[in-house]
Residue, then its C-alpha position, 0 to 999 in steps of 0.5 A: m317095509v311099511v316104515l320105508a314106504l312111509l319115509s318115502t311118501l313123507a319127503l314127497s308129500t310137500s309137493l307144493a310148487p316153489t315160490i319163485t321170485p325174480l331178483s338181482d345180485t350185488d353186481g346187478t345180474p338178474g336172477v331167480a329164487a325158488t323157495f320150497e319145503v322138503e320133508a327132511p332134516r337140514d343136514v340130510v338136505v345139505d348133504l344131498l345138495w353138496d354131494v356132486t355125485r348126486f347132482k345130476h339127479i337134481f339137474p338132469d341137463i348136466k351131461s357130465l361133471l368132473v371135480v377138478r379140485d377138492a379142498h373141503p369145504v371148497v370144491d371146483v367142478r367142471f360142468d358140461v350142460d345141455a341148456v337147450i339154447a347152447s351146450p356150455t362148459y364151465t367150472l364152478r367153485r362151490t363153497l360149503d358152510v355147514a353151520a349156516g346151511e348154505i352152499r354158494w357157487v361162482s363161475i371161475a372159468g368157462d363159456v358163460k360170462r358169469i354164474a353165481g348162486r346159492w342153496i340156503v337150507r333152514p330148519i322148519d323143525e327137526r324133520r322139515s327144511l325150507v330150501t331156497y335156490e338162488s341163481f344168477v346167470d349172465v351168458g354174455v350175449p345180450g338177450l340170451s340171458s333172459v331166455y336162459r332165465d325163462l328156461v330155468k324158471a320153467k324147470l324150477d317145479q321139477m327141480a324142487d320135486r327132484v330135491r324132495r325125491g333125493a331127500s326121501d331116498a337119503l332118509v330111506k337109506k339112513a333108516m336101513p340097517a347095515p348089510g347083514v344086520e337083521p332089523g329088530f334083533p340085537l347085534r352079537g354081544e348087545g342086549f344079552 
């Protein structure tokens, strides 16, 4: 039990606010980047960010999501979002590059003119990762995109904390023995 509490604390211990940087993508769409540390190996963080079933925990403004096409490592997901200023529905094509530690997305349908971005997960060492979230949104209404970006920027601290908490939970689950297995005791036929 002490080990589980320690693991849970480790992922939350890096609670520094993310470094937030304004930027533009190759199409000139303004966006934002947030970079922060997570106390978890890269593979744990990438798995967390790729798993759409856990996505609503990181982005609670998602009212619903539906996988409309799964052709691993590409998945199309339809999102219904409560964005305070509007409630858009859009479909993102998400692409996983495990070797690069990247997840990219681009809108392929919906109420928003253009959405693009990526998660970049780089190892710091075997137990810590540096995570960068880049997001570019053009809602298609002059002036409204900048209001939306300001709302996103205001929530980046919370998003980083939810990623850290999700990674912590994933580490705890990974450390737990399989159901029916007593920790510290050999399985039948092992070690006898």
